[in-house]
PQR file with spaces between the fields and no chain letter, atoms N, CA, C, O and H, PARSE charges and radii, in Angstrom:
ATOM       1  N    MET     1     -18.681   32.478  101.155 -0.4000 1.5000
ATOM       2  CA   MET     1     -18.226   33.786  101.541 -0.0000 2.0000
ATOM       3  C    MET     1     -17.024   33.611  102.455  0.5500 1.7000
ATOM       4  O    MET     1     -17.056   32.807  103.386 -0.5500 1.4000
ATOM       5  N    LEU     2     -15.969   34.362  102.189 -0.4000 1.5000
ATOM       6  CA   LEU     2     -14.738   34.266  102.957 -0.0000 2.0000
ATOM       7  C    LEU     2     -14.480   35.549  103.733  0.5500 1.7000
ATOM       8  O    LEU     2     -14.852   36.642  103.307 -0.5500 1.4000
ATOM       9  H    LEU     2     -15.943   35.015  101.433  0.4000 1.0000
ATOM      10  N    HIS     3     -13.840   35.387  104.872 -0.4000 1.5000
ATOM      11  CA   HIS     3     -13.465   36.530  105.706 -0.0000 2.0000
ATOM      12  C    HIS     3     -12.141   36.212  106.368  0.5500 1.7000
ATOM      13  O    HIS     3     -11.799   35.043  106.547 -0.5500 1.4000
ATOM      14  H    HIS     3     -13.538   34.499  105.218  0.4000 1.0000
ATOM      15  N    THR     4     -11.397   37.236  106.730 -0.4000 1.5000
ATOM      16  CA   THR     4     -10.109   37.019  107.371 -0.0000 2.0000
ATOM      17  C    THR     4     -10.221   36.877  108.879  0.5500 1.7000
ATOM      18  O    THR     4      -9.263   36.460  109.530 -0.5500 1.4000
ATOM      19  H    THR     4     -11.675   38.185  106.584  0.4000 1.0000
ATOM      20  N    SER     5     -11.374   37.218  109.445 -0.4000 1.5000
ATOM      21  CA   SER     5     -11.574   37.074  110.886 -0.0000 2.0000
ATOM      22  C    SER     5     -13.066   36.988  111.190  0.5500 1.7000
ATOM      23  O    SER     5     -13.900   37.314  110.345 -0.5500 1.4000
ATOM      24  H    SER     5     -12.152   37.558  108.916  0.4000 1.0000
ATOM      25  N    VAL     6     -13.389   36.553  112.387 -0.4000 1.5000
ATOM      26  CA   VAL     6     -14.783   36.498  112.821 -0.0000 2.0000
ATOM      27  C    VAL     6     -15.356   37.907  112.893  0.5500 1.7000
ATOM      28  O    VAL     6     -16.518   38.127  112.550 -0.5500 1.4000
ATOM      29  H    VAL     6     -12.711   36.288  113.073  0.4000 1.0000
ATOM      30  N    GLU     7     -14.552   38.849  113.333 -0.4000 1.5000
ATOM      31  CA   GLU     7     -15.003   40.239  113.400 -0.0000 2.0000
ATOM      32  C    GLU     7     -15.377   40.758  112.010  0.5500 1.7000
ATOM      33  O    GLU     7     -16.410   41.408  111.846 -0.5500 1.4000
ATOM      34  H    GLU     7     -13.608   38.670  113.612  0.4000 1.0000
ATOM      35  N    ASP     8     -14.535   40.472  111.009 -0.4000 1.5000
ATOM      36  CA   ASP     8     -14.842   40.888  109.631 -0.0000 2.0000
ATOM      37  C    ASP     8     -16.122   40.233  109.126  0.5500 1.7000
ATOM      38  O    ASP     8     -16.901   40.854  108.402 -0.5500 1.4000
ATOM      39  H    ASP     8     -13.696   39.944  111.143  0.4000 1.0000
ATOM      40  N    PHE     9     -16.335   38.982  109.508 -0.4000 1.5000
ATOM      41  CA   PHE     9     -17.559   38.284  109.122 -0.0000 2.0000
ATOM      42  C    PHE     9     -18.787   39.055  109.606  0.5500 1.7000
ATOM      43  O    PHE     9     -19.703   39.325  108.829 -0.5500 1.4000
ATOM      44  H    PHE     9     -15.703   38.478  110.095  0.4000 1.0000
ATOM      45  N    TRP    10     -18.800   39.408  110.900 -0.4000 1.5000
ATOM      46  CA   TRP    10     -19.969   40.106  111.457 -0.0000 2.0000
ATOM      47  C    TRP    10     -20.120   41.511  110.894  0.5500 1.7000
ATOM      48  O    TRP    10     -21.240   41.941  110.617 -0.5500 1.4000
ATOM      49  H    TRP    10     -18.056   39.188  111.531  0.4000 1.0000
ATOM      50  N    ILE    11     -19.033   42.228  110.721 -0.4000 1.5000
ATOM      51  CA   ILE    11     -19.106   43.581  110.146 -0.0000 2.0000
ATOM      52  C    ILE    11     -19.699   43.512  108.742  0.5500 1.7000
ATOM      53  O    ILE    11     -20.565   44.313  108.390 -0.5500 1.4000
ATOM      54  H    ILE    11     -18.124   41.879  110.947  0.4000 1.0000
ATOM      55  N    THR    12     -19.236   42.565  107.951 -0.4000 1.5000
ATOM      56  CA   THR    12     -19.717   42.411  106.575 -0.0000 2.0000
ATOM      57  C    THR    12     -21.173   41.968  106.549  0.5500 1.7000
ATOM      58  O    THR    12     -21.968   42.504  105.777 -0.5500 1.4000
ATOM      59  H    THR    12     -18.532   41.915  108.238  0.4000 1.0000
ATOM      60  N    THR    13     -21.528   41.008  107.373 -0.4000 1.5000
ATOM      61  CA   THR    13     -22.905   40.514  107.412 -0.0000 2.0000
ATOM      62  C    THR    13     -23.879   41.615  107.806  0.5500 1.7000
ATOM      63  O    THR    13     -24.940   41.748  107.197 -0.5500 1.4000
ATOM      64  H    THR    13     -20.883   40.572  108.000  0.4000 1.0000
ATOM      65  N    ILE    14     -23.534   42.397  108.808 -0.4000 1.5000
ATOM      66  CA   ILE    14     -24.382   43.520  109.225 -0.0000 2.0000
ATOM      67  C    ILE    14     -24.510   44.538  108.098  0.5500 1.7000
ATOM      68  O    ILE    14     -25.594   45.071  107.864 -0.5500 1.4000
ATOM      69  H    ILE    14     -22.672   42.289  109.302  0.4000 1.0000
ATOM      70  N    ALA    15     -23.411   44.810  107.398 -0.4000 1.5000
ATOM      71  CA   ALA    15     -23.457   45.744  106.262 -0.0000 2.0000
ATOM      72  C    ALA    15     -24.368   45.215  105.159  0.5500 1.7000
ATOM      73  O    ALA    15     -25.078   45.990  104.519 -0.5500 1.4000
ATOM      74  H    ALA    15     -22.530   44.376  107.588  0.4000 1.0000
ATOM      75  N    PHE    16     -24.353   43.901  104.931 -0.4000 1.5000
ATOM      76  CA   PHE    16     -25.233   43.317  103.914 -0.0000 2.0000
ATOM      77  C    PHE    16     -26.704   43.616  104.234  0.5500 1.7000
ATOM      78  O    PHE    16     -27.466   43.987  103.341 -0.5500 1.4000
ATOM      79  H    PHE    16     -23.776   43.272  105.451  0.4000 1.0000
ATOM      80  N    TYR    17     -27.093   43.460  105.468 -0.4000 1.5000
ATOM      81  CA   TYR    17     -28.484   43.747  105.852 -0.0000 2.0000
ATOM      82  C    TYR    17     -28.764   45.249  105.820  0.5500 1.7000
ATOM      83  O    TYR    17     -29.806   45.676  105.322 -0.5500 1.4000
ATOM      84  H    TYR    17     -26.474   43.158  106.192  0.4000 1.0000
ATOM      85  N    ASP    18     -27.836   46.051  106.352 -0.4000 1.5000
ATOM      86  CA   ASP    18     -28.033   47.505  106.395 -0.0000 2.0000
ATOM      87  C    ASP    18     -28.150   48.114  105.001  0.5500 1.7000
ATOM      88  O    ASP    18     -28.892   49.076  104.801 -0.5500 1.4000
ATOM      89  H    ASP    18     -26.990   45.705  106.757  0.4000 1.0000
ATOM      90  N    GLU    19     -27.420   47.556  104.040 -0.4000 1.5000
ATOM      91  CA   GLU    19     -27.385   48.133  102.693 -0.0000 2.0000
ATOM      92  C    GLU    19     -28.274   47.387  101.699  0.5500 1.7000
ATOM      93  O    GLU    19     -28.173   47.605  100.491 -0.5500 1.4000
ATOM      94  H    GLU    19     -26.817   46.775  104.202  0.4000 1.0000
ATOM      95  N    GLY    20     -29.135   46.518  102.196 -0.4000 1.5000
ATOM      96  CA   GLY    20     -30.136   45.884  101.350 -0.0000 2.0000
ATOM      97  C    GLY    20     -29.659   44.744  100.482  0.5500 1.7000
ATOM      98  O    GLY    20     -30.335   44.383   99.519 -0.5500 1.4000
ATOM      99  H    GLY    20     -29.217   46.340  103.177  0.4000 1.0000
ATOM     100  N    VAL    21     -28.508   44.166  100.797 -0.4000 1.5000
ATOM     101  CA   VAL    21     -28.047   43.011  100.031 -0.0000 2.0000
ATOM     102  C    VAL    21     -28.967   41.824  100.291  0.5500 1.7000
ATOM     103  O    VAL    21     -29.398   41.150   99.355 -0.5500 1.4000
ATOM     104  H    VAL    21     -27.959   44.460  101.579  0.4000 1.0000
ATOM     105  N    TYR    22     -29.265   41.571  101.554 -0.4000 1.5000
ATOM     106  CA   TYR    22     -30.179   40.503  101.942 -0.0000 2.0000
ATOM     107  C    TYR    22     -31.554   41.105  102.179  0.5500 1.7000
ATOM     108  O    TYR    22     -31.683   42.150  102.817 -0.5500 1.4000
ATOM     109  H    TYR    22     -28.914   42.118  102.314  0.4000 1.0000
ATOM     110  N    PHE    23     -32.577   40.442  101.665 -0.4000 1.5000
ATOM     111  CA   PHE    23     -33.937   40.951  101.809 -0.0000 2.0000
ATOM     112  C    PHE    23     -34.929   39.804  101.677  0.5500 1.7000
ATOM     113  O    PHE    23     -34.597   38.739  101.158 -0.5500 1.4000
ATOM     114  H    PHE    23     -32.472   39.593  101.148  0.4000 1.0000
ATOM     115  N    LEU    24     -36.133   40.031  102.145 -0.4000 1.5000
ATOM     116  CA   LEU    24     -37.189   39.041  101.976 -0.0000 2.0000
ATOM     117  C    LEU    24     -37.867   39.260  100.629  0.5500 1.7000
ATOM     118  O    LEU    24     -38.331   40.358  100.322 -0.5500 1.4000
ATOM     119  H    LEU    24     -36.403   40.896  102.566  0.4000 1.0000
ATOM     120  N    ALA    25     -37.916   38.212   99.843 -0.4000 1.5000
ATOM     121  CA   ALA    25     -38.572   38.268   98.536 -0.0000 2.0000
ATOM     122  C    ALA    25     -40.089   38.234   98.737  0.5500 1.7000
ATOM     123  O    ALA    25     -40.577   37.978   99.837 -0.5500 1.4000
ATOM     124  H    ALA    25     -37.539   37.320  100.092  0.4000 1.0000
ATOM     125  N    LYS    26     -40.809   38.491   97.670 -0.4000 1.5000
ATOM     126  CA   LYS    26     -42.272   38.503   97.740 -0.0000 2.0000
ATOM     127  C    LYS    26     -42.842   37.170   98.219  0.5500 1.7000
ATOM     128  O    LYS    26     -43.916   37.129   98.819 -0.5500 1.4000
ATOM     129  H    LYS    26     -40.412   38.698   96.776  0.4000 1.0000
ATOM     130  N    ASP    27     -42.125   36.085   97.955 -0.4000 1.5000
ATOM     131  CA   ASP    27     -42.603   34.762   98.381 -0.0000 2.0000
ATOM     132  C    ASP    27     -42.259   34.456   99.838  0.5500 1.7000
ATOM     133  O    ASP    27     -42.589   33.384  100.344 -0.5500 1.4000
ATOM     134  H    ASP    27     -41.252   36.118   97.468  0.4000 1.0000
ATOM     135  N    GLY    28     -41.594   35.400  100.515 -0.4000 1.5000
ATOM     136  CA   GLY    28     -41.278   35.245  101.928 -0.0000 2.0000
ATOM     137  C    GLY    28     -39.926   34.616  102.223  0.5500 1.7000
ATOM     138  O    GLY    28     -39.534   34.499  103.384 -0.5500 1.4000
ATOM     139  H    GLY    28     -41.325   36.271  100.105  0.4000 1.0000
ATOM     140  N    TYR    29     -39.211   34.210  101.178 -0.4000 1.5000
ATOM     141  CA   TYR    29     -37.896   33.606  101.373 -0.0000 2.0000
ATOM     142  C    TYR    29     -36.806   34.673  101.353  0.5500 1.7000
ATOM     143  O    TYR    29     -36.945   35.715  100.712 -0.5500 1.4000
ATOM     144  H    TYR    29     -39.529   34.306  100.235  0.4000 1.0000
ATOM     145  N    LEU    30     -35.721   34.389  102.068 -0.4000 1.5000
ATOM     146  CA   LEU    30     -34.576   35.285  102.068 -0.0000 2.0000
ATOM     147  C    LEU    30     -33.916   35.246  100.703  0.5500 1.7000
ATOM     148  O    LEU    30     -33.689   34.170  100.151 -0.5500 1.4000
ATOM     149  H    LEU    30     -35.608   33.543  102.588  0.4000 1.0000
ATOM     150  N    ASN    31     -33.611   36.400  100.163 -0.4000 1.5000
ATOM     151  CA   ASN    31     -32.971   36.516   98.865 -0.0000 2.0000
ATOM     152  C    ASN    31     -31.815   37.487   98.989  0.5500 1.7000
ATOM     153  O    ASN    31     -31.644   38.110  100.038 -0.5500 1.4000
ATOM     154  H    ASN    31     -33.796   37.274  100.611  0.4000 1.0000
ATOM     155  N    TYR    32     -31.016   37.630   97.937 -0.4000 1.5000
ATOM     156  CA   TYR    32     -29.890   38.561   97.995 -0.0000 2.0000
ATOM     157  C    TYR    32     -29.560   39.117   96.618  0.5500 1.7000
ATOM     158  O    TYR    32     -29.910   38.542   95.588 -0.5500 1.4000
ATOM     159  H    TYR    32     -31.155   37.124   97.086  0.4000 1.0000
ATOM     160  N    ASN    33     -28.875   40.250   96.634 -0.4000 1.5000
ATOM     161  CA   ASN    33     -28.424   40.905   95.417 -0.0000 2.0000
ATOM     162  C    ASN    33     -26.946   40.550   95.246  0.5500 1.7000
ATOM     163  O    ASN    33     -26.099   41.037   95.995 -0.5500 1.4000
ATOM     164  H    ASN    33     -28.590   40.718   97.471  0.4000 1.0000
ATOM     165  N    MET    34     -26.639   39.709   94.268 -0.4000 1.5000
ATOM     166  CA   MET    34     -25.290   39.209   94.064 -0.0000 2.0000
ATOM     167  C    MET    34     -24.279   40.318   93.765  0.5500 1.7000
ATOM     168  O    MET    34     -23.150   40.279   94.255 -0.5500 1.4000
ATOM     169  H    MET    34     -27.327   39.314   93.660  0.4000 1.0000
ATOM     170  N    ASP    35     -24.684   41.302   92.964 -0.4000 1.5000
ATOM     171  CA   ASP    35     -23.767   42.391   92.626 -0.0000 2.0000
ATOM     172  C    ASP    35     -23.414   43.222   93.853  0.5500 1.7000
ATOM     173  O    ASP    35     -22.249   43.547   94.082 -0.5500 1.4000
ATOM     174  H    ASP    35     -25.601   41.333   92.566  0.4000 1.0000
ATOM     175  N    LYS    36     -24.433   43.561   94.640 -0.4000 1.5000
ATOM     176  CA   LYS    36     -24.188   44.324   95.866 -0.0000 2.0000
ATOM     177  C    LYS    36     -23.356   43.522   96.865  0.5500 1.7000
ATOM     178  O    LYS    36     -22.515   44.077   97.572 -0.5500 1.4000
ATOM     179  H    LYS    36     -25.380   43.297   94.454  0.4000 1.0000
ATOM     180  N    GLU    37     -23.597   42.214   96.915 -0.4000 1.5000
ATOM     181  CA   GLU    37     -22.838   41.371   97.834 -0.0000 2.0000
ATOM     182  C    GLU    37     -21.344   41.441   97.515  0.5500 1.7000
ATOM     183  O    GLU    37     -20.522   41.588   98.420 -0.5500 1.4000
ATOM     184  H    GLU    37     -24.280   41.762   96.341  0.4000 1.0000
ATOM     185  N    SER    38     -20.996   41.337   96.249 -0.4000 1.5000
ATOM     186  CA   SER    38     -19.591   41.426   95.843 -0.0000 2.0000
ATOM     187  C    SER    38     -19.010   42.794   96.157  0.5500 1.7000
ATOM     188  O    SER    38     -17.907   42.902   96.693 -0.5500 1.4000
ATOM     189  H    SER    38     -21.663   41.218   95.514  0.4000 1.0000
ATOM     190  N    GLU    39     -19.753   43.834   95.823 -0.4000 1.5000
ATOM     191  CA   GLU    39     -19.284   45.203   96.041 -0.0000 2.0000
ATOM     192  C    GLU    39     -19.004   45.473   97.525  0.5500 1.7000
ATOM     193  O    GLU    39     -17.941   45.983   97.877 -0.5500 1.4000
ATOM     194  H    GLU    39     -20.649   43.747   95.388  0.4000 1.0000
ATOM     195  N    ILE    40     -19.940   45.135   98.367 -0.4000 1.5000
ATOM     196  CA   ILE    40     -19.794   45.402   99.802 -0.0000 2.0000
ATOM     197  C    ILE    40     -18.789   44.432  100.422  0.5500 1.7000
ATOM     198  O    ILE    40     -18.005   44.817  101.290 -0.5500 1.4000
ATOM     199  H    ILE    40     -20.803   44.720   98.080  0.4000 1.0000
ATOM     200  N    GLY    41     -18.812   43.190   99.983 -0.4000 1.5000
ATOM     201  CA   GLY    41     -17.840   42.221  100.480 -0.0000 2.0000
ATOM     202  C    GLY    41     -16.416   42.656  100.216  0.5500 1.7000
ATOM     203  O    GLY    41     -15.551   42.517  101.081 -0.5500 1.4000
ATOM     204  H    GLY    41     -19.449   42.877   99.278  0.4000 1.0000
ATOM     205  N    GLU    42     -16.164   43.176   99.036 -0.4000 1.5000
ATOM     206  CA   GLU    42     -14.825   43.665   98.684 -0.0000 2.0000
ATOM     207  C    GLU    42     -14.460   44.910   99.493  0.5500 1.7000
ATOM     208  O    GLU    42     -13.294   45.115   99.832 -0.5500 1.4000
ATOM     209  H    GLU    42     -16.866   43.289   98.333  0.4000 1.0000
ATOM     210  N    LYS    43     -15.447   45.729   99.797 -0.4000 1.5000
ATOM     211  CA   LYS    43     -15.208   46.947  100.581 -0.0000 2.0000
ATOM     212  C    LYS    43     -14.706   46.604  101.989  0.5500 1.7000
ATOM     213  O    LYS    43     -13.764   47.223  102.483 -0.5500 1.4000
ATOM     214  H    LYS    43     -16.394   45.562   99.521  0.4000 1.0000
ATOM     215  N    TYR    44     -15.333   45.624  102.624 -0.4000 1.5000
ATOM     216  CA   TYR    44     -14.983   45.272  103.999 -0.0000 2.0000
ATOM     217  C    TYR    44     -13.922   44.180  104.097  0.5500 1.7000
ATOM     218  O    TYR    44     -13.389   43.933  105.179 -0.5500 1.4000
ATOM     219  H    TYR    44     -16.099   45.121  102.223  0.4000 1.0000
ATOM     220  N    ASN    45     -13.613   43.534  102.992 -0.4000 1.5000
ATOM     221  CA   ASN    45     -12.617   42.455  102.958 -0.0000 2.0000
ATOM     222  C    ASN    45     -11.741   42.613  101.715  0.5500 1.7000
ATOM     223  O    ASN    45     -11.762   41.748  100.840 -0.5500 1.4000
ATOM     224  H    ASN    45     -14.045   43.735  102.113  0.4000 1.0000
ATOM     225  N    PRO    46     -10.977   43.693  101.623 -0.5600 1.5000
ATOM     226  CA   PRO    46     -10.226   43.959  100.392  0.2800 2.0000
ATOM     227  C    PRO    46      -9.183   42.896  100.044  0.5500 1.7000
ATOM     228  O    PRO    46      -8.779   42.779   98.887 -0.5500 1.4000
ATOM     229  N    GLU    47      -8.748   42.124  101.038 -0.4000 1.5000
ATOM     230  CA   GLU    47      -7.742   41.096  100.772 -0.0000 2.0000
ATOM     231  C    GLU    47      -8.338   39.805  100.223  0.5500 1.7000
ATOM     232  O    GLU    47      -7.604   38.890   99.849 -0.5500 1.4000
ATOM     233  H    GLU    47      -9.076   42.219  101.978  0.4000 1.0000
ATOM     234  N    ILE    48      -9.682   39.728  100.172 -0.4000 1.5000
ATOM     235  CA   ILE    48     -10.371   38.547   99.664 -0.0000 2.0000
ATOM     236  C    ILE    48     -10.930   38.867   98.278  0.5500 1.7000
ATOM     237  O    ILE    48     -11.570   39.899   98.076 -0.5500 1.4000
ATOM     238  H    ILE    48     -10.279   40.471  100.475  0.4000 1.0000
ATOM     239  N    SER    49     -10.681   37.974   97.338 -0.4000 1.5000
ATOM     240  CA   SER    49     -11.196   38.167   95.979 -0.0000 2.0000
ATOM     241  C    SER    49     -12.597   37.570   95.871  0.5500 1.7000
ATOM     242  O    SER    49     -12.772   36.357   95.988 -0.5500 1.4000
ATOM     243  H    SER    49     -10.162   37.135   97.501  0.4000 1.0000
ATOM     244  N    TYR    50     -13.577   38.414   95.651 -0.4000 1.5000
ATOM     245  CA   TYR    50     -14.952   37.958   95.465 -0.0000 2.0000
ATOM     246  C    TYR    50     -15.190   37.654   93.992  0.5500 1.7000
ATOM     247  O    TYR    50     -14.717   38.380   93.117 -0.5500 1.4000
ATOM     248  H    TYR    50     -13.435   39.400   95.556  0.4000 1.0000
ATOM     249  N    CYS    51     -15.918   36.587   93.724 -0.4000 1.5000
ATOM     250  CA   CYS    51     -16.251   36.232   92.334 -0.0000 2.0000
ATOM     251  C    CYS    51     -17.312   37.178   91.816  0.5500 1.7000
ATOM     252  O    CYS    51     -18.276   37.492   92.514 -0.5500 1.4000
ATOM     253  H    CYS    51     -16.302   35.998   94.435  0.4000 1.0000
ATOM     254  N    ARG    52     -17.131   37.621   90.605 -0.4000 1.5000
ATOM     255  CA   ARG    52     -18.119   38.489   89.957 -0.0000 2.0000
ATOM     256  C    ARG    52     -18.433   37.944   88.589  0.5500 1.7000
ATOM     257  O    ARG    52     -17.579   37.362   87.920 -0.5500 1.4000
ATOM     258  H    ARG    52     -16.348   37.366   90.038  0.4000 1.0000
ATOM     259  N    GLU    53     -19.654   38.138   88.188 -0.4000 1.5000
ATOM     260  CA   GLU    53     -20.066   37.774   86.836 -0.0000 2.0000
ATOM     261  C    GLU    53     -20.280   39.057   86.064  0.5500 1.7000
ATOM     262  O    GLU    53     -21.392   39.584   86.017 -0.5500 1.4000
ATOM     263  H    GLU    53     -20.348   38.611   88.731  0.4000 1.0000
ATOM     264  N    ASP    54     -19.219   39.560   85.459 -0.4000 1.5000
ATOM     265  CA   ASP    54     -19.298   40.829   84.708 -0.0000 2.0000
ATOM     266  C    ASP    54     -19.584   40.607   83.256  0.5500 1.7000
ATOM     267  O    ASP    54     -19.680   41.568   82.492 -0.5500 1.4000
ATOM     268  H    ASP    54     -18.317   39.132   85.497  0.4000 1.0000
């Protein structure tokens, strides 16, 4: 994951948790939604190209 500043890193990371990108799976491990991660990452870091599997 790339960011243009430390501030952008924290803003994006907090948004990932707030919007359900990162979550605990049924087995208790941290998991994430790859599509949402790209969508939100691009929203908060428009100058960074996120990889997508479309």
